[in-house]
C-alpha positions in Angstrom: 66.1 324.7 105.5 69.7 323.8 106.3 72.5 325.2 104.1 74.3 321.9 104.4 73.8 318.8 102.2 75.8 316.4 104.4 77.3 316.0 107.8 80.7 314.7 108.9 80.7 313.5 112.6 84.1 313.0 114.2 84.5 311.4 117.7 87.5 311.9 119.9 90.1 309.2 119.3 90.4 307.0 122.5 94.0 306.4 123.6 95.1 302.8 122.9 96.7 302.1 126.3 93.6 300.9 128.0 90.0 299.8 127.3 86.9 302.1 127.0 85.0 303.1 130.2 81.6 304.8 130.9 83.2 308.2 131.1 84.3 307.9 127.5 80.8 306.7 126.5 78.9 309.4 128.3 81.2 312.2 127.1 81.6 311.3 123.5 80.4 308.1 121.9 76.8 307.7 123.1 75.7 311.3 122.2 77.6 311.0 118.8 75.9 307.7 118.0 72.5 309.0 118.9 72.9 312.1 116.7 74.3 310.0 113.8 71.4 307.5 114.0 68.9 310.4 114.1 70.3 311.9 110.9 70.3 308.5 109.2 66.6 308.0 110.1 66.0 311.3 108.4 67.8 309.9 105.3 70.5 312.6 105.5 74.0 312.1 104.1 76.1 311.5 107.2 79.2 309.6 108.1 80.6 309.1 111.6 84.4 308.5 111.8 86.6 307.4 114.7 89.7 305.5 115.5 92.3 304.7 118.1 95.0 307.2 119.0 98.1 305.1 119.1 101.2 307.4 119.4 102.8 309.2 122.2 104.9 308.6 125.3 102.3 306.8 127.5 102.3 304.0 124.9 106.1 303.7 125.0 106.1 303.7 128.8 103.5 300.9 128.9 105.4 298.9 126.4 108.7 299.3 128.3 107.0 298.3 131.6 105.5 295.2 130.0 108.6 294.2 128.1 106.8 294.4 124.7 106.8 296.7 121.7 104.6 299.8 121.3 102.9 298.1 118.4 102.1 295.1 120.6 100.4 297.5 123.1 98.3 299.4 120.5 97.3 296.2 118.7 96.0 294.7 121.9 94.0 297.7 123.0 92.8 298.7 119.6 91.3 295.3 119.3 89.6 295.5 122.7 88.2 299.0 122.0 87.0 298.2 118.4 85.2 295.1 119.5 83.6 296.8 122.5 82.2 299.6 120.3 80.9 297.0 117.8 79.2 294.9 120.5 77.8 298.0 122.2 76.3 299.2 119.0 78.3 302.5 118.4 77.5 302.8 114.7 80.8 304.0 113.2 81.0 304.1 109.5 84.7 303.6 109.9 86.8 303.0 113.0 90.5 303.3 112.0 93.8 303.8 113.9 96.7 306.2 113.7 99.4 303.5 113.3 97.8 302.7 109.9 99.9 303.4 106.8 97.1 305.6 105.4 97.3 307.8 108.5 101.1 308.1 108.4 100.9 309.2 104.8 98.1 311.7 105.4 99.8 313.2 108.5 103.1 313.5 106.7 101.6 315.2 103.7 99.7 317.6 105.9 102.9 318.5 107.8 104.9 318.8 104.7 102.5 321.2 103.0 102.6 323.6 106.1 106.4 323.2 106.2 106.9 324.0 102.5 104.6 327.1 102.8 106.5 328.4 105.8 103.7 328.1 108.3 105.9 326.7 111.1 108.4 328.5 113.3 111.7 326.7 113.7 113.3 327.0 117.2 116.2 325.4 119.1 116.3 325.0 122.8 117.9 322.8 125.5 116.2 319.6 126.6 117.2 316.7 128.8 119.2 314.0 127.1 120.2 310.5 128.3 123.8 310.1 127.4 123.9 306.3 128.1 120.9 305.6 125.8 121.8 308.4 123.4 118.3 309.9 123.3 116.3 313.0 124.3 113.9 312.4 127.1 110.2 313.0 126.8 108.8 314.7 130.0 107.4 311.4 131.3 110.8 309.8 131.0 112.1 312.1 133.6 111.4 312.0 137.4 112.7 314.0 140.3 111.7 315.9 143.4 108.7 318.3 143.0 109.9 321.9 143.8 106.5 322.6 145.2 105.6 319.7 147.5 108.9 317.7 147.7 107.3 314.6 146.3 110.3 312.5 145.1 108.7 310.8 142.1 107.2 313.8 140.2 107.2 313.6 136.4 108.8 316.1 134.1 105.3 317.5 133.1 103.3 317.1 136.3 103.5 316.1 140.0 100.9 313.5 140.7 101.1 314.2 144.4 100.2 317.9 144.4 98.9 318.2 140.8 101.2 321.0 139.8 102.1 321.4 136.2 105.9 321.3 135.8 108.6 321.6 133.2 111.5 319.1 133.4 114.1 321.7 134.3 112.1 322.6 137.4 112.6 319.2 138.9 115.1 318.8 141.8 117.6 316.0 141.2 116.2 314.9 137.8 116.7 311.2 136.8 116.2 309.4 133.5 113.7 306.6 134.0 115.4 304.7 131.2 118.9 304.4 132.5 118.5 305.7 136.1 121.3 308.3 135.4 121.1 312.1 135.7 120.3 313.5 132.3 122.2 316.4 130.7 120.8 319.4 128.9 121.4 319.3 125.1 120.3 321.5 122.3 117.6 320.2 120.0 115.6 321.7 117.1 111.8 321.6 116.7 109.0 323.1 114.6 106.2 325.1 116.2 102.7 326.2 115.1 102.5 329.9 115.8 99.1 330.0 117.5 99.7 333.7 118.5 99.5 334.6 114.8 96.0 333.0 114.6 94.7 334.8 117.7 92.9 337.7 115.9 91.2 335.3 113.5 90.1 332.9 116.3 88.6 335.9 118.2 86.5 336.7 115.2 85.7 333.1 114.2 84.7 331.8 117.6 83.9 334.7 119.9 82.0 336.6 117.3 81.0 333.8 114.8 80.0 331.0 117.1 78.1 332.4 120.1 75.6 329.5 119.6 78.1 327.0 120.9 77.5 325.4 124.2 78.3 327.7 127.1 81.0 325.4 128.5 82.7 325.2 125.1 82.5 328.9 124.3 83.6 329.9 127.9 86.7 327.7 127.7 87.7 329.0 124.3 87.3 332.6 125.5 89.4 331.9 128.5 92.2 330.5 126.4 92.1 333.3 123.8 91.9 336.1 126.4 94.9 334.6 128.2 97.0 334.9 125.0 98.1 332.1 122.8 101.7 330.9 122.4 103.6 328.9 119.7 103.1 325.2 120.2 105.7 322.5 119.2 104.4 320.1 116.6 107.4 317.8 116.7 109.3 316.0 119.5 112.2 313.7 120.0 110.8 310.2 120.1 111.0 307.0 118.0 107.3 306.0 118.2 105.0 308.0 115.9 104.8 309.6 112.5 108.4 310.4 111.4 108.9 314.1 110.7 109.1 314.2 106.8 111.9 316.6 106.4 115.7 316.4 106.1 117.8 316.4 109.3 114.9 315.2 111.4 116.1 311.8 112.4 114.8 310.6 115.7 111.9 313.1 115.6 108.2 312.4 115.2 105.0 314.5 114.9 103.7 315.5 118.3 100.7 313.3 119.1 98.4 316.2 119.6 99.3 317.3 116.0 98.9 313.9 114.3 95.8 312.6 116.2 93.2 315.0 114.8 94.5 314.4 111.3 93.3 310.8 112.0 89.8 312.0 111.3 91.0 312.9 107.7 92.8 309.6 107.2 89.9 307.6 108.6 87.6 309.3 106.1 90.0 308.5 103.3 90.0 304.9 104.4 86.2 304.9 104.2 85.6 306.6 100.9 87.4 307.7 97.8 85.1 310.7 97.9 86.6 311.9 101.1 87.3 315.4 99.9 83.6 316.1 99.6 83.3 315.5 103.4 86.3 317.7 104.2 86.4 320.4 101.6 82.9 321.0 100.2 81.4 324.1 101.9 78.0 322.3 101.9 79.4 319.8 104.4 78.8 320.4 108.1 81.6 319.0 110.4 80.8 318.3 114.0 83.3 317.3 116.7 81.9 315.2 119.6 84.5 315.3 122.4 85.0 315.6 126.2 85.9 318.8 127.9 89.6 317.9 128.1 89.8 318.1 124.3 88.0 321.5 123.8 91.2 323.5 123.3 92.5 321.0 120.7 89.3 320.9 118.6 88.3 324.5 118.9 91.6 326.3 118.8 94.5 324.2 117.7 93.0 321.9 115.1 91.1 324.7 113.4 94.3 326.8 113.3 96.0 323.8 111.6 93.1 323.6 109.1 93.2 327.4 108.6 96.9 327.2 108.0 96.5 324.4 105.4 93.8 326.5 103.7 91.6 323.9 101.8 89.7 322.2 104.6 86.3 323.0 106.2 86.3 324.2 109.8 84.0 322.7 112.4 80.5 324.0 112.5 79.9 322.9 116.1 81.8 321.2 118.9 79.2 319.8 121.3 81.6 318.9 124.1 80.4 317.3 127.3 81.8 317.6 130.8 83.1 314.6 132.9 81.3 311.7 134.4 82.3 310.5 137.8 81.8 307.1 139.3 80.2 306.7 142.8 81.2 310.3 143.7 84.8 309.8 142.7 86.7 310.8 139.6 87.1 308.0 137.1 90.7 306.9 137.0 92.2 304.3 134.7 95.5 304.1 136.7 93.5 303.4 139.9 91.1 301.0 138.0 88.2 303.2 139.2 85.9 302.7 136.3 83.2 300.7 134.8 84.9 299.1 131.8 82.7 298.6 128.7 84.1 295.2 127.7 83.4 293.9 131.3 79.9 295.4 131.4 79.1 293.6 128.1 80.2 290.3 129.7 78.4 290.8 133.0 75.2 292.4 131.6 74.5 290.5 128.3 71.6 291.9 126.3 71.5 295.1 128.3 73.5 297.4 126.0 70.5 299.7 125.8 70.1 299.9 129.5 73.6 301.4 129.9 73.0 303.7 126.9 69.7 304.9 128.5 71.3 305.6 131.9 74.3 307.4 130.5 72.1 309.6 128.3 69.5 310.3 131.0 72.4 311.3 133.3 74.7 312.9 130.7 77.2 315.5 131.9 76.2 318.0 129.3 76.8 321.3 131.1 78.5 320.1 134.3 80.2 317.1 135.7 77.7 314.3 136.7 77.8 311.1 138.6 77.1 307.5 137.7 76.0 305.2 140.6 74.9 301.6 140.4 71.8 302.4 142.5 70.7 305.0 139.9 71.4 302.5 137.2 69.1 300.0 138.9 66.5 302.6 139.6 66.3 304.0 136.1 66.1 300.5 134.7 63.4 299.3 137.0 61.3 302.5 137.4 61.7 303.9 133.8 62.6 301.3 131.3 60.6 298.5 132.9 57.8 300.3 134.7 57.2 303.0 132.1 58.3 301.9 128.6 58.2 298.2 129.0 54.9 298.3 131.0 53.1 300.3 128.4 54.3 298.2 125.4 53.5 294.9 127.2 50.0 296.0 128.2 49.2 297.2 124.7 50.4 294.0 123.0 49.0 291.6 125.5 45.5 293.2 125.4 45.6 293.1 121.6 46.4 289.4 121.7 43.7 288.8 124.3 40.9 290.7 122.6 41.7 290.4 118.9 44.1 287.4 118.6 46.9 289.9 117.6 44.9 291.6 114.8 45.0 295.4 114.9 41.4 296.6 115.3 39.8 299.5 113.3 39.5 302.9 114.9 35.9 304.1 115.5 34.6 307.6 116.3 37.1 309.6 118.3 36.2 311.3 121.5 38.1 314.3 123.0 40.6 312.2 124.9 41.5 310.3 121.7 41.9 313.5 119.8 44.1 315.1 122.5 46.3 312.0 122.7 46.8 311.8 119.0 47.6 315.5 118.8 50.2 315.0 121.6 52.1 312.4 119.4 52.7 314.9 116.7 53.7 317.6 119.2 56.3 315.3 120.8 58.0 314.8 117.5 58.8 318.5 117.3 60.1 318.6 120.8 62.4 315.7 120.3 63.7 317.2 117.1 64.3 320.6 118.6 66.3 319.1 121.5 68.4 316.9 119.2 69.1 319.7 116.7 70.4 321.8 119.7 72.6 318.8 120.9 70.5 318.6 124.1 70.6 314.9 124.0 69.5 314.3 127.6 66.4 316.5 127.1 65.6 314.7 123.8 65.6 311.3 125.5 63.2 312.6 128.1 60.9 314.0 125.4 61.0 310.7 123.5 60.1 308.8 126.8 57.2 311.1 127.3 55.5 309.2 124.5 55.5 306.1 126.6 54.3 308.1 129.6 51.5 309.4 127.3 50.6 305.8 126.4 50.5 304.7 130.0 48.3 307.7 131.0 45.9 307.0 128.1 45.5 303.4 129.0 45.0 304.2 132.7 42.4 306.8 131.9 40.5 304.8 129.3 40.6 301.4 131.2 39.8 299.1 128.2 39.8 296.1 130.6 36.7 297.6 132.2 35.1 299.2 129.1 35.3 295.9 127.2 32.5 294.5 129.4 30.0 297.3 128.3 31.3 298.8 125.0 33.4 296.4 122.9 33.5 298.8 119.9 35.0 301.6 122.0 37.8 299.3 123.1 38.8 298.8 119.4 39.5 302.5 119.2 41.5 302.6 122.4 43.7 299.6 121.4 44.3 301.0 117.9 45.5 304.3 119.4 47.8 302.3 121.9 49.3 300.4 119.0 49.9 303.7 117.0 51.7 305.0 120.0 53.8 301.8 120.2 54.7 302.0 116.6 55.7 305.6 117.0 57.9 304.6 119.9 60.0 302.4 117.5 60.9 305.5 115.6 61.5 308.2 118.2 63.5 305.8 120.5 65.5 304.2 117.7 68.4 306.6 118.0 68.6 306.0 121.8 67.7 302.3 122.2 68.4 300.6 118.9 68.6 297.0 120.1 65.3 297.4 122.0 63.5 299.0 119.2 64.6 296.2 116.8 63.1 293.8 119.3 59.9 295.9 119.6 59.5 296.0 115.8 59.7 292.2 115.9 56.8 292.2 118.4 54.8 294.5 116.1 55.8 292.6 113.0 56.8 295.8 111.2 59.9 297.1 109.3 62.1 300.0 110.4 60.5 303.3 109.5 62.0 306.7 108.6 61.9 309.7 110.9 59.3 311.5 108.7 56.7 308.9 109.8 57.0 309.9 113.4 53.9 311.7 114.6 51.6 310.0 112.1 48.6 308.3 113.7 47.9 305.5 111.2 51.4 304.0 110.7 50.2 300.6 111.6 47.1 299.5 109.6 43.9 297.9 110.9 44.0 294.2 110.0 47.8 293.9 110.5 48.7 291.0 112.8 51.2 291.6 115.6 53.3 288.9 117.2 53.1 287.6 120.8 55.2 289.9 123.0 58.0 289.1 125.4 59.3 291.4 128.1 61.1 294.3 126.5 63.2 294.9 129.7 63.6 293.0 132.9 64.1 294.1 136.5 67.6 294.2 137.9 67.8 292.7 141.4 69.6 294.1 144.4 72.1 291.2 144.4 73.3 292.2 140.9 74.0 295.8 142.1 75.5 294.7 145.3 78.0 292.6 143.4 79.1 295.6 141.3 79.4 297.8 144.5 81.5 295.0 146.1 83.7 295.0 143.0 84.3 298.7 143.4 84.9 298.4 147.1 87.5 295.7 146.5 89.2 298.1 144.0 89.2 300.9 146.5 90.8 298.7 149.2 93.4 297.5 146.7 94.2 301.1 145.9 94.5 302.1 149.5 96.9 299.2 150.2 99.0 300.1 147.1 99.1 303.8 148.0 99.7 303.3 151.7 102.9 304.8 152.9 104.5 303.0 155.9 105.4 305.2 158.8 109.1 305.6 159.3 110.9 303.0 161.3 111.5 303.8 165.0 114.9 304.0 166.6 116.8 300.7 166.9 116.5 298.7 170.1 118.7 296.0 171.6 117.6 292.4 171.2 117.3 292.1 175.0 114.7 294.9 174.9 112.6 292.9 172.4 113.2 289.7 174.5 111.5 291.3 177.5 108.1 291.2 175.7 106.1 288.1 176.3 103.7 287.7 173.3 101.4 284.6 173.4 98.6 283.1 171.3 95.2 283.4 173.0 91.6 282.5 172.4 88.7 285.0 173.0 86.2 283.4 175.4 83.8 286.3 175.9 83.5 289.8 174.5 81.2 292.8 175.1 81.1 296.5 174.5 82.2 298.9 177.2 79.2 301.0 178.2 79.2 304.7 177.1 82.2 304.3 174.8 82.5 304.1 171.0 85.9 302.4 170.7 86.3 300.0 173.6 85.6 296.3 173.9 86.0 294.2 177.0 87.4 290.7 176.2 88.0 287.6 178.3 91.0 285.8 176.8 92.4 282.3 177.5 96.2 282.9 177.4 97.2 279.4 178.2 98.6 280.7 181.4 95.3 282.0 182.8 92.0 283.6 181.8 92.3 287.4 181.9 90.4 290.6 181.0 91.7 292.8 178.3 90.3 296.2 177.2 90.9 297.0 173.5 90.0 300.0 171.3 88.7 297.9 168.4 84.9 298.3 168.8 84.6 300.4 165.6 86.0 297.5 163.5 84.6 294.3 165.2 81.3 293.1 166.5 81.7 291.5 170.0 79.9 288.3 168.8 82.3 287.9 165.9 85.4 287.8 168.2 84.3 284.9 170.4 86.4 281.9 169.6 88.9 284.0 167.5 92.7 283.5 167.9 94.6 286.6 168.9 98.1 287.7 169.7 98.4 289.1 173.2 101.2 290.9 175.1 100.8 289.2 178.5 103.5 291.0 180.5 102.2 294.5 180.0 101.7 296.3 183.3 97.9 296.3 184.2 96.1 299.6 183.4 92.6 300.8 184.3 90.4 301.9 181.4 86.9 303.2 182.2 87.2 301.5 185.6 88.1 298.1 184.1 91.6 296.7 184.8 93.1 295.6 181.5 95.7 292.9 181.9 97.5 292.9 178.5 97.3 294.2 175.0 95.7 292.6 171.8 98.1 293.2 168.9 96.6 294.9 165.8 97.8 296.2 162.5 96.7 299.7 161.4 95.5 299.9 157.8 95.9 302.8 155.4 92.5 304.0 156.2 93.1 304.0 159.9 91.1 300.8 160.6 92.5 298.1 162.8 92.9 294.4 162.1 93.7 291.9 164.8 97.1 290.1 164.2 96.4 286.4 164.6 98.2 283.2 163.7 97.2 281.9 160.2 97.1 278.3 161.6 95.5 277.1 164.8 97.9 277.0 167.7 97.3 276.2 171.4 96.6 279.1 173.8 99.9 280.1 175.5 102.1 279.4 172.5 104.9 282.0 172.5 105.2 284.3 169.5 108.9 285.0 168.9 
């Protein structure tokens, strides 16, 4: 029996400078939603809170680049994020935002209490200051040359070329991104949370008291604590955020890492006047669902803030997940390398549960994992369609065929029947055990085993054959199949809520509580079920190919954007350029040069003559595709033998960022022999 009467689930606040992608979903929101739905089915007192994280420098940078206000930026993306979650079926009890007045008030009061009780350390140091704009510069407002790799556009906190963490004073030739001027160092005052003072307590609370936490979470916490904790600034010089609520703090706001987790508290306040019960009653269990990049904040920093405040509960568990990659590459919002939720919902209408299923079945629970569109298709076609959908459809179609949709009475049970019914009850315990240990991926597999059990039972008992010789026996078989189907609507409800609502419609039943799971008479004889439709549909190759092409287009666009042109060669005289005779030509014939990978032999009409040219473009063009193509050809290049073939000229090509070659040809049709000047 649990010592807790209720559960508060918090989900990491997504940053409101872009939409939600599948990495966010797999790491945080899908597992949190599954667990919350599970507890609700058990009729437990649970609320799930979330909201948009809307403060910090990246918001101000985006606003500056787009010529709008920070509020414009967060309003736009908060709207996109909130609607995406609603349409996808993430069942927040409240989804708030940190720019809301209730959050500003809550964060200010939290800071002020710690300030009044002397829980902060006040320190002054020198930071870069833009004299023209009269403001201190956040790290991201400073660029310069990286001292480690010489990249000329490194930020004040990190070099995006070599990945090194930096401080602004390490940059060579620092420049303010606001004015373009060289900043100066100026003294400023800030308040710090002395994490070093909480180190002994954290060792006892986490390392001794929470050894049951997931190994990836516990291990990261141990590494941080063993390395020694340092005071961390809770304020910064910025004009976007929660103003620091003390005297002489003009132009200072609460650091985003400090105010964001307080957003869980303010969101709960927004949801219920009884918010303190969920935050301060020792019989409430708090769970933080997050990704691995947030472990230190939710396991070390936020608990230290709560401990310093003194009246709040501490998290009971932090079931953090690792990262999800996309097609063997790290998801990146800046490179647009992602599957965006709002785009998925537009392109795959009615398939919300398919994405939930795939992300859960492939969840990065203990190590980074990979999403691929081929796996998405395979899991849909081979598992949702061929296993779950197939069993449900056969059970309901046969019921319609034999009994006009009326659930038949069970007769005498044989050993196969008894073993199958016993397995239903057993599976309930396995699903519960996995969910209660936050092994969400395993719990989905256990739940799907019920559909596999149904398929096996149908295949073994073969009612379509038995009906010809023993009609009474078939009634028992079909009753058991319908009991399995009804049980599926319960055990898969947390994972596939839209699909289970649809299945309950087929069965003509209401939603049932979790305690009914495992019962073998939950759908009564004589009950009439409705005619079924397909629960899931196959996803065809062309649909997947379109998504892969979309990613390929993104990759090419990134390569073009990131391509660095080679330095210009030494200047030449105009007369030197004038010596080159470049003409338009037409390819008449083309074939591969035997025993080579790169060479093509082309016959080109230059307008002057027809000549043979050997070109190293075989890796990028098929011979048949070049026949009839316009090319640019240097006709007065001295002949040269290549693999025994005399080449009389050069086809002009551009080398792309990935090393591939593209023929340079006129964009309008011109006559062979036309000079290119």
